[in-house]
PAMIDREN-993717 format. One line per field, with one value per atom (N, C-alpha, C): residue number from 1; atom name; x, y, z. Coordinates in steps of 0.001 Angstrom, whole numbers. Atoms other than C-alpha are relative to their C-alpha. Example, Ala and Ser with C-alpha at 12.3 -4.5 7.8 and 13.67 -1.06 7.14 Angstrom:
residues 2
n <- c(1,1,1,2,2,2) .
atom <- c(N,CA,C,N,CA,C) .
c1 <- c(890,12300,900,-820,13670,-770) .
c2 <- c(-1190,-4500,1200,-1190,-1060,1090) .
c3 <- c(0,7800,0,-60,7140,730) .
END
This chain:
residues 257
n <- c(1,1,1,2,2,2,3,3,3,4,4,4,5,5,5,6,6,6,7,7,7,8,8,8,9,9,9,10,10,10,11,11,11,12,12,12,13,13,13,14,14,14,15,15,15,16,16,16,17,17,17,18,18,18,19,19,19,20,20,20,21,21,21,22,22,22,23,23,23,24,24,24,25,25,25,26,26,26,27,27,27,28,28,28,29,29,29,30,30,30,31,31,31,32,32,32,33,33,33,34,34,34,35,35,35,36,36,36,37,37,37,38,38,38,39,39,39,40,40,40,41,41,41,42,42,42,43,43,43,44,44,44,45,45,45,46,46,46,47,47,47,48,48,48,49,49,49,50,50,50,51,51,51,52,52,52,53,53,53,54,54,54,55,55,55,56,56,56,57,57,57,58,58,58,59,59,59,60,60,60,61,61,61,62,62,62,63,63,63,64,64,64,65,65,65,66,66,66,67,67,67,68,68,68,69,69,69,70,70,70,71,71,71,72,72,72,73,73,73,74,74,74,75,75,75,76,76,76,77,77,77,78,78,78,79,79,79,80,80,80,81,81,81,82,82,82,83,83,83,84,84,84,85,85,85,86,86,86,87,87,87,88,88,88,89,89,89,90,90,90,91,91,91,92,92,92,93,93,93,94,94,94,95,95,95,96,96,96,97,97,97,98,98,98,99,99,99,100,100,100,101,101,101,102,102,102,103,103,103,104,104,104,105,105,105,106,106,106,107,107,107,108,108,108,109,109,109,110,110,110,111,111,111,112,112,112,113,113,113,114,114,114,115,115,115,116,116,116,117,117,117,118,118,118,119,119,119,120,120,120,121,121,121,122,122,122,123,123,123,124,124,124,125,125,125,126,126,126,127,127,127,128,128,128,129,129,129,130,130,130,131,131,131,132,132,132,133,133,133,134,134,134,135,135,135,136,136,136,137,137,137,138,138,138,139,139,139,140,140,140,141,141,141,142,142,142,143,143,143,144,144,144,145,145,145,146,146,146,147,147,147,148,148,148,149,149,149,150,150,150,151,151,151,152,152,152,153,153,153,154,154,154,155,155,155,156,156,156,157,157,157,158,158,158,159,159,159,160,160,160,161,161,161,162,162,162,163,163,163,164,164,164,165,165,165,166,166,166,167,167,167,168,168,168,169,169,169,170,170,170,171,171,171,172,172,172,173,173,173,174,174,174,175,175,175,176,176,176,177,177,177,178,178,178,179,179,179,180,180,180,181,181,181,182,182,182,183,183,183,184,184,184,185,185,185,186,186,186,187,187,187,188,188,188,189,189,189,190,190,190,191,191,191,192,192,192,193,193,193,194,194,194,195,195,195,196,196,196,197,197,197,198,198,198,199,199,199,200,200,200,201,201,201,202,202,202,203,203,203,204,204,204,205,205,205,206,206,206,207,207,207,208,208,208,209,209,209,210,210,210,211,211,211,212,212,212,213,213,213,214,214,214,215,215,215,216,216,216,217,217,217,218,218,218,219,219,219,220,220,220,221,221,221,222,222,222,223,223,223,224,224,224,225,225,225,226,226,226,227,227,227,228,228,228,229,229,229,230,230,230,231,231,231,232,232,232,233,233,233,234,234,234,235,235,235,236,236,236,237,237,237,238,238,238,239,239,239,240,240,240,241,241,241,242,242,242,243,243,243,244,244,244,245,245,245,246,246,246,247,247,247,248,248,248,249,249,249,250,250,250,251,251,251,252,252,252,253,253,253,254,254,254,255,255,255,256,256,256,257,257,257) .
atom <- c(N,CA,C,N,CA,C,N,CA,C,N,CA,C,N,CA,C,N,CA,C,N,CA,C,N,CA,C,N,CA,C,N,CA,C,N,CA,C,N,CA,C,N,CA,C,N,CA,C,N,CA,C,N,CA,C,N,CA,C,N,CA,C,N,CA,C,N,CA,C,N,CA,C,N,CA,C,N,CA,C,N,CA,C,N,CA,C,N,CA,C,N,CA,C,N,CA,C,N,CA,C,N,CA,C,N,CA,C,N,CA,C,N,CA,C,N,CA,C,N,CA,C,N,CA,C,N,CA,C,N,CA,C,N,CA,C,N,CA,C,N,CA,C,N,CA,C,N,CA,C,N,CA,C,N,CA,C,N,CA,C,N,CA,C,N,CA,C,N,CA,C,N,CA,C,N,CA,C,N,CA,C,N,CA,C,N,CA,C,N,CA,C,N,CA,C,N,CA,C,N,CA,C,N,CA,C,N,CA,C,N,CA,C,N,CA,C,N,CA,C,N,CA,C,N,CA,C,N,CA,C,N,CA,C,N,CA,C,N,CA,C,N,CA,C,N,CA,C,N,CA,C,N,CA,C,N,CA,C,N,CA,C,N,CA,C,N,CA,C,N,CA,C,N,CA,C,N,CA,C,N,CA,C,N,CA,C,N,CA,C,N,CA,C,N,CA,C,N,CA,C,N,CA,C,N,CA,C,N,CA,C,N,CA,C,N,CA,C,N,CA,C,N,CA,C,N,CA,C,N,CA,C,N,CA,C,N,CA,C,N,CA,C,N,CA,C,N,CA,C,N,CA,C,N,CA,C,N,CA,C,N,CA,C,N,CA,C,N,CA,C,N,CA,C,N,CA,C,N,CA,C,N,CA,C,N,CA,C,N,CA,C,N,CA,C,N,CA,C,N,CA,C,N,CA,C,N,CA,C,N,CA,C,N,CA,C,N,CA,C,N,CA,C,N,CA,C,N,CA,C,N,CA,C,N,CA,C,N,CA,C,N,CA,C,N,CA,C,N,CA,C,N,CA,C,N,CA,C,N,CA,C,N,CA,C,N,CA,C,N,CA,C,N,CA,C,N,CA,C,N,CA,C,N,CA,C,N,CA,C,N,CA,C,N,CA,C,N,CA,C,N,CA,C,N,CA,C,N,CA,C,N,CA,C,N,CA,C,N,CA,C,N,CA,C,N,CA,C,N,CA,C,N,CA,C,N,CA,C,N,CA,C,N,CA,C,N,CA,C,N,CA,C,N,CA,C,N,CA,C,N,CA,C,N,CA,C,N,CA,C,N,CA,C,N,CA,C,N,CA,C,N,CA,C,N,CA,C,N,CA,C,N,CA,C,N,CA,C,N,CA,C,N,CA,C,N,CA,C,N,CA,C,N,CA,C,N,CA,C,N,CA,C,N,CA,C,N,CA,C,N,CA,C,N,CA,C,N,CA,C,N,CA,C,N,CA,C,N,CA,C,N,CA,C,N,CA,C,N,CA,C,N,CA,C,N,CA,C,N,CA,C,N,CA,C,N,CA,C,N,CA,C,N,CA,C,N,CA,C,N,CA,C,N,CA,C,N,CA,C,N,CA,C,N,CA,C,N,CA,C,N,CA,C,N,CA,C,N,CA,C,N,CA,C,N,CA,C,N,CA,C,N,CA,C,N,CA,C,N,CA,C,N,CA,C,N,CA,C,N,CA,C,N,CA,C,N,CA,C,N,CA,C,N,CA,C,N,CA,C,N,CA,C,N,CA,C,N,CA,C,N,CA,C,N,CA,C,N,CA,C,N,CA,C,N,CA,C,N,CA,C,N,CA,C,N,CA,C,N,CA,C,N,CA,C,N,CA,C,N,CA,C,N,CA,C,N,CA,C,N,CA,C,N,CA,C,N,CA,C,N,CA,C,N,CA,C,N,CA,C,N,CA,C,N,CA,C,N,CA,C,N,CA,C,N,CA,C,N,CA,C,N,CA,C,N,CA,C,N,CA,C,N,CA,C,N,CA,C,N,CA,C,N,CA,C,N,CA,C) .
c1 <- c(484,33539,1051,-1046,35586,-820,883,34216,970,-684,37525,-628,582,36435,-1457,1677,32565,-402,326,32336,-225,356,32096,1043,-1161,35194,-213,473,33417,-621,648,31606,601,-469,33061,-1471,882,29448,-547,655,29004,900,-668,29858,0,-60,30976,-731,800,29199,390,-677,31896,493,115,31769,1217,-1039,34514,-102,293,34949,1486,-1246,37603,566,-168,37861,921,-848,39358,1294,-1209,41634,839,-858,43046,880,-773,43571,1008,-964,45567,1092,-1128,47721,605,-991,48769,883,-902,49865,1309,-757,51828,1013,-870,53680,820,-986,55216,756,-857,57816,-533,416,57945,-209,-150,56680,-305,41,56777,-393,-30,55591,242,-514,56975,-588,555,55225,1191,-1127,57814,-276,488,57829,-515,440,56919,-455,356,55888,-341,61,55836,1270,-917,58361,-496,443,57679,1325,-1215,60146,-677,362,59380,978,-612,61284,-364,622,60535,811,-529,61408,395,-119,63290,-86,522,61599,863,-748,63788,1302,-1174,67518,-372,509,65653,-906,963,63576,898,-914,64460,2,-108,65964,-878,1052,63047,-1106,1557,60205,-1010,859,57192,37,-366,57497,-1437,1156,55421,-190,246,55583,-550,546,53353,-964,828,51765,-1385,1326,48109,-104,140,47980,1644,-1002,50825,561,-391,50881,-350,425,49899,613,-690,51751,-276,509,51107,965,-922,53181,-926,621,51808,935,-558,52471,-1089,1263,50472,129,274,49204,182,-353,50835,-1094,1114,47983,-1293,1137,45234,652,-521,47719,95,-72,47922,-1589,976,44280,-503,444,43541,668,-820,46304,-731,650,44141,-1371,1138,40998,60,-71,42505,321,142,43444,-1108,1315,40109,-663,277,39012,474,-565,41485,-256,542,40672,-1266,1505,36810,105,163,37378,724,-659,39921,-1056,1009,37203,-1094,1249,34394,279,-244,36065,1148,-1379,38980,1235,-1250,41429,414,-465,43534,-990,1049,41529,1176,-798,42478,297,-347,44302,-781,902,42037,-1253,1095,39295,-96,-453,41060,18,-193,41802,-1499,1362,38194,-570,629,36878,935,-606,39461,-533,331,38699,-1459,1649,34977,0,-259,36045,520,-534,38049,-1237,1263,35190,-1022,935,32741,56,-119,34581,29,81,34063,-1419,1427,30301,-670,952,29285,785,-823,29856,472,-501,30544,1574,-1106,33873,799,-1038,37132,450,-625,38649,1383,-1106,41652,1278,-1478,44953,1337,-888,46936,-329,42,47436,631,-793,48210,326,-634,50171,-650,317,48612,547,-680,50421,-155,-151,50704,126,361,50540,-1102,1233,47458,303,-68,46618,-30,-100,46222,891,-1215,49698,121,-358,51048,-834,924,49031,284,-414,49635,-969,1346,46802,873,-277,46881,-1674,1081,44038,112,-190,43599,-1044,1019,41868,-1646,1963,38478,-217,789,38296,337,-433,39455,1284,-852,41505,403,-690,43961,915,-1250,46174,858,-1336,49568,1066,-897,52519,1288,-637,54323,-520,865,52985,853,-415,54181,-653,656,52961,742,-895,54109,477,-723,56236,598,-728,58412,-558,665,55925,207,-199,56490,1369,-1487,60205,-126,-309,59742,-672,751,56800,943,-434,59227,1359,-985,61940,-568,784,59435,-284,553,58387,1222,-1344,62041,496,38,61707,-399,1051,60879,-841,1008,57871,-1296,-131,56355,1074,-861,59283,1433,-1133,62064,-146,-5,63104,-6,226,62396,1273,-920,65963,487,-370,66580,-695,750,63430,344,-501,64835,1057,-923,67801,-325,438,65937,-964,710,63429,935,-1027,66493,315,-969,68148,-1609,1400,64088,-67,251,63740,796,-989,67082,-28,522,66236,-1065,1195,62949,385,-539,64730,630,-716,66627,-528,607,64236,60,145,64443,1398,-1366,68217,181,-202,68365,-714,763,66176,468,-509,67646,-1363,1225,65479,702,-423,65452,-774,311,65025,-497,546,62359,-85,390,62055,-508,813,59975,-141,130,59203,-1346,977,56306,555,-757,57920,-419,365,56998,1664,-1994,61075,565,-517,62162,-371,356,60114,-1173,1130,57682,-1406,1623,54743,-107,369,55072,406,-429,55346,1039,-1506,58945,688,-839,61248,1287,-778,64129,1309,-981,67285,1070,-680,69879,898,-1404,72704,-469,181,70691,-525,375,69205,1304,-875,72745,636,-451,73769,-768,906,70827,191,-144,71294,1247,-1367,75189,-12,10,74504,-739,849,71708,848,-941,74310,1150,-1168,77054,-625,620,74885,-415,312,73393,1296,-1318,76944,644,-733,78011,-799,853,75001,200,-360,75920,1103,-975,79511,-396,44,78319,-739,766,75887,710,-602,78550,1435,-1166,80988,-982,944,78124,-28,-59,77899,1263,-1214,81543,274,-53,81396,-761) .
c2 <- c(916,70802,-1261,1089,68149,-976,810,65043,-1216,628,63718,-284,173,62369,247,-228,62417,-1168,1314,58817,-501,498,58533,-1315,980,56144,-1290,1191,53530,-1037,989,51671,181,-196,50683,183,-489,51296,1220,-1374,54667,1158,-1122,57747,1485,-1141,60999,1312,-1084,64093,636,-410,64937,-697,1193,61877,-754,844,60017,-1269,1105,56535,-303,-86,56745,-1581,1371,52677,-310,-12,52893,600,-520,55470,-552,547,53683,-955,985,50852,198,-214,52904,334,-166,53755,-1126,1415,50116,64,146,50133,590,-1062,53234,-20,593,51978,-1352,968,48686,600,-172,48314,149,-216,49325,-1486,733,47063,704,-308,47698,-744,704,46197,626,-534,46867,-807,841,45934,183,-192,45211,-560,-6,44291,-1238,1078,40838,-877,746,40040,1164,-972,41782,-481,435,41958,802,-590,42401,31,-357,43754,281,-328,43748,352,-577,45752,-646,762,43200,413,-485,44944,-1407,957,42575,486,-699,43152,-436,449,40843,-597,829,39218,-1493,1379,35920,-603,374,35754,-966,848,32753,1053,-592,34246,-508,564,34040,-616,519,33114,1776,-893,35302,980,-522,36166,1148,-781,38993,-91,334,37860,-1168,1468,34849,-118,574,32810,-8,512,32986,-1078,1067,30856,-193,259,29741,1305,-1068,32829,1452,-1513,35497,-176,-168,36719,1177,-1060,39173,545,-481,41511,962,-794,43440,680,-1069,46130,69,10,46268,-1189,1111,43447,-1394,951,40360,-1241,1234,37821,581,-399,40071,-287,-31,39864,-1819,1401,35971,-457,524,35773,506,-73,37551,-731,966,35419,-1315,758,32814,5,-1,34102,31,96,34708,-1301,1745,30678,-400,998,29734,1159,-503,32477,-819,782,30912,-1589,1656,27032,141,-38,28026,96,-269,29495,-1048,1031,26707,-1169,1136,23976,342,-223,25968,65,-596,27349,-876,974,24864,796,-959,27694,787,-1182,30084,1344,-1348,32969,1111,-880,36122,1159,-911,38763,791,-1136,41552,-597,486,39453,-506,359,38280,1242,-1197,41528,819,-513,42587,-609,837,39704,505,-181,40374,1374,-1361,44304,-150,265,43197,-426,684,41030,1165,-1079,43799,1097,-918,46369,-270,488,44261,149,-376,44492,1358,-1210,48021,702,-60,47902,-455,324,46232,291,-260,47000,-1276,1116,43200,-364,384,43231,1594,-1315,45625,16,-58,46852,-915,344,44986,953,-846,46661,-144,377,45706,594,-176,47048,-1021,1209,44379,670,-284,44715,-1491,1330,41801,218,158,41175,-1548,1097,38367,171,-3,37274,-1127,1016,35802,262,184,35319,1352,-1417,39167,803,-641,40072,135,-161,41215,1445,-924,42924,502,-300,44910,968,-703,46302,-138,-56,47572,282,-4,47030,717,-958,49515,-174,652,48961,22,-523,50710,-885,578,48282,366,-538,50296,-807,621,48992,876,-846,50459,-988,442,49268,983,-798,50341,-266,566,50033,-104,336,50709,298,-471,50741,-154,20,51210,528,-604,51337,-566,258,50982,1464,-884,53420,1041,-911,54766,-232,-186,54688,1171,-1287,58306,-95,-34,58052,-1154,948,54646,589,-588,56322,847,-799,58862,-805,508,56469,-808,714,54323,740,-936,57406,-14,-218,57408,-1032,1209,53858,156,166,53141,-1102,941,51412,245,1678,48877,-404,734,48520,-444,907,47326,-1193,1345,44121,-649,307,41599,-52,25,41446,1223,-1307,45061,497,-414,45567,-733,805,43191,826,-470,45261,1430,-1410,48550,-151,132,47091,-152,-238,46429,1221,-1492,49888,782,-1037,51543,-577,305,49418,666,-771,50703,1281,-1118,53938,652,-351,53930,-280,607,52123,1282,-876,55532,822,-507,56865,-738,1011,53645,-671,585,52894,-674,666,51921,-1258,1010,48971,-568,1012,45734,-400,655,44342,-1128,877,41500,562,-467,42047,-971,717,40038,374,-439,39942,-1428,1239,37636,722,-565,37838,-1314,927,36344,555,-348,36231,-892,1212,34563,-375,-81,35064,-842,465,34240,-1136,1083,32026,-1144,548,30856,-50,-282,32323,-180,377,31166,1082,-1038,33396,-748,962,32360,1290,-849,33935,109,-79,35446,-1116,1064,32921,826,-678,33613,879,-662,34670,1160,-1133,37515,959,-881,38640,446,-527,38868,1123,-980,40784,1360,-907,43001,996,-585,43705,631,-756,44396,1213,-940,46790,1300,-518,48478,630,-537,48863,657,-770,50052,1629,-1345,53007,814,-808,53709,616,-813,54182,979,-1286,56246,1562,-1179,58466,811,-700,58896,216,-589,59551,1672,-1404,62450,997,-753,63657,263,-284,63637,1048,-1122,65872,1299,-1179,68346,163,-992,68926,118,-14,69016,1674,-1204,72087,764) .
c3 <- c(-1116,9673,309,-535,11592,848,-528,12789,970,-446,14398,1483,-1316,18201,245,-315,17558,-2,-228,17354,-1432,1289,13609,-429,120,14242,347,-1028,16123,-788,727,13321,-1613,1093,10067,-1160,1122,8230,78,-61,9150,-649,268,7334,839,-753,9000,-930,976,7909,-1295,950,5702,-948,1403,3724,231,-416,5472,390,-763,6720,727,-348,9182,46,-225,9625,-1178,1203,6068,167,-135,6724,1129,-1070,9703,-554,769,7654,-1071,794,5325,698,-696,8158,-32,-429,8848,-1468,1282,5114,-73,49,5347,1184,-1331,8532,-430,467,6769,-958,792,4517,-1427,1561,540,-775,861,-1955,-1455,1579,-5755,-841,1027,-8879,-1249,1331,-12497,-1318,1179,-15442,-1342,834,-18097,-1216,1163,-21821,-192,247,-21278,1310,-1126,-17981,1228,-1526,-13790,558,-993,-11555,1450,-978,-8058,1071,-930,-5056,1266,-1541,-1160,1081,-588,1302,1657,-1039,4225,1286,-1287,7696,756,-893,9932,1720,-1260,13299,1377,-1158,15565,-827,283,14922,-72,-222,16224,-1245,961,13208,-1303,1049,10652,-1251,1091,7760,-1220,800,4626,491,-828,7064,-529,152,6580,-1287,1376,2818,-123,229,1698,-1610,1343,-1909,-148,422,-2793,-1345,1193,-5549,369,-55,-6360,-858,973,-9427,-735,390,-11520,-671,700,-13525,395,-663,-10963,1178,-1257,-8226,715,-720,-5403,1082,-1271,-3058,792,-949,-78,845,-1304,2544,928,-954,5559,1009,-888,8130,-469,1106,7010,385,100,8279,-993,1021,6239,-1336,947,3352,-452,184,3730,-16,499,3754,-1350,1075,680,-1050,943,-974,28,-314,566,-1175,898,-1323,-1395,1416,-4757,-412,396,-4661,-379,265,-4037,-1401,1228,-6868,-1216,1099,-9264,-172,279,-8439,-340,200,-8739,-1311,1679,-12182,-955,859,-13426,-179,42,-12335,-941,692,-14088,-1439,994,-17207,-813,474,-17592,-681,392,-18034,1020,-715,-16301,346,-27,-14686,-517,541,-16227,1088,-1374,-14028,44,-257,-14759,901,-757,-13586,1268,-1509,-10299,845,-613,-9427,127,-323,-9776,1039,-507,-7991,1667,-1067,-5201,906,-411,-4889,796,-478,-4448,1476,-1114,-1769,1384,-893,-8,306,-202,-506,954,-827,1301,1372,-1173,4264,646,-695,4789,-52,12,4384,1310,-1128,7901,1226,-1041,11091,1053,-501,12070,-305,292,10391,-4,-93,9931,-1395,1354,6560,357,499,5305,360,245,6516,-727,966,3729,-1564,1550,-23,-912,900,-2552,-1679,1329,-5671,-569,733,-7981,-1523,1328,-11443,-266,636,-13858,-1355,1576,-17636,-186,473,-19246,-1484,1608,-23002,-460,625,-23209,124,-300,-21982,1378,-1555,-18476,560,-369,-16329,1577,-1262,-12901,588,-790,-10264,1256,-1224,-6858,478,-718,-4380,1005,-1271,-1619,1080,-1097,1873,-444,346,359,-904,909,-2363,-1067,1148,-4898,-805,553,-7706,-1188,1272,-10456,-687,895,-13336,-126,86,-13173,-1337,935,-15298,1008,-1090,-12175,1321,-1351,-8528,1475,-1509,-4983,1119,-1088,-1669,1155,-1312,1960,476,-541,3844,-1058,868,1077,-1300,1285,-1579,-1171,1198,-2655,-595,645,-3080,-1253,1170,-4942,-1439,1089,-7222,-771,757,-8126,-995,643,-9233,-1125,1250,-11204,-1086,737,-13066,-1016,997,-14703,-619,626,-15799,-1597,1169,-19716,28,96,-19017,-1107,-274,-20127,-745,862,-22363,822,-565,-19994,21,-13,-20044,1583,-1499,-17092,800,-476,-16266,718,-203,-16310,1154,-1086,-14403,1510,-1103,-11556,482,-510,-11250,617,-247,-11099,1203,-1276,-8400,1094,-1133,-6350,803,-340,-6494,542,-610,-5727,1370,-1479,-2737,980,-839,-1310,-71,-560,-1943,564,-801,-498,1404,-1483,2607,828,-643,3400,888,-1228,5897,920,-1564,8171,-240,-203,7709,1261,-1446,11373,-129,121,10376,-698,1028,8826,-733,978,5827,-762,1161,3540,-1180,1714,-378,-243,747,-1885,-1382,937,-5424,-806,1213,-8157,-1277,1475,-11500,-623,963,-14138,-1300,958,-17544,-1113,1075,-20689,-610,574,-21800,1081,-1753,-18051,428,-1129,-16578,-649,664,-19154,199,-245,-17976,1341,-1807,-14017,161,-1232,-11172,790,-941,-9433,672,-143,-7445,-802,315,-8956,240,-487,-9193,822,-1041,-6297,-505,525,-8507,-737,525,-10399,1242,-1278,-6712,487,-612,-5369,-1068,942,-8408,-183,30,-8362,1509,-1343,-4808,215,34,-5244,-660,629,-7715,445,-877,-5456,864,-1063,-2777,-140,777,-4765,-506,826,-6289,1472,-1144,-2838,900,-518,-1175,-666,513,-3959,402,-339,-3264,1116,-1492,559,-116,101,-230,-799,748,-2965,1094,-984,49,953,-1053,2393,-271,318,287,-141,-6,-219,1330,-1839,3649,-97,-76,3616,-577,841,867,971) .
END
């Protein structure tokens, strides 16, 4: 049974006869059209990396970041519509602030992910709103250790050791599966994240991008979410570019043979 073009995609609160919510599926397409975002759960923390596509040479470098901080110990990376991502970050900050005011302690990462997913899911139930066109990777360190979650436009959320979303998610997931998770160190995870983003970018090499990497680690940042130092970012990017160039040379040699 097909329900495409029969009007079941006009309202967010209506299922098609074969059990599909087309508005949620369309929101997922917005995620798939954006740059890749990944999260790596390491031995004592979490590393985030984003391939931020540069849509215009006139944009100020470093603007419109897709990695942001929700609380001191929690970070987020996202693919999809940037305004939707910002709205969810603001919602997460409100939840965290409310928790601190009530319980006088930082919110647990699993609790925050659960509350954000419930908020996202509510936007799939009413015809007066639309689903969020963004997939969010939430991670951080609390008293029970490091945590990493992905929240989908449907409101479903899953715990991961390595997560990827966006246009190059399949290539990124293949590379993440090769890592020694979650035993990898934070510094090694930063270098691995840069390499994975460059591999995932192969399909859209004609477009420039900025590499954003952040981490939250008990050994490296004292449990706070921060962008990685510039020297480490430069080193990770240099190694990723070198390996990417080597792969291109190998491909050229195979073509000649």
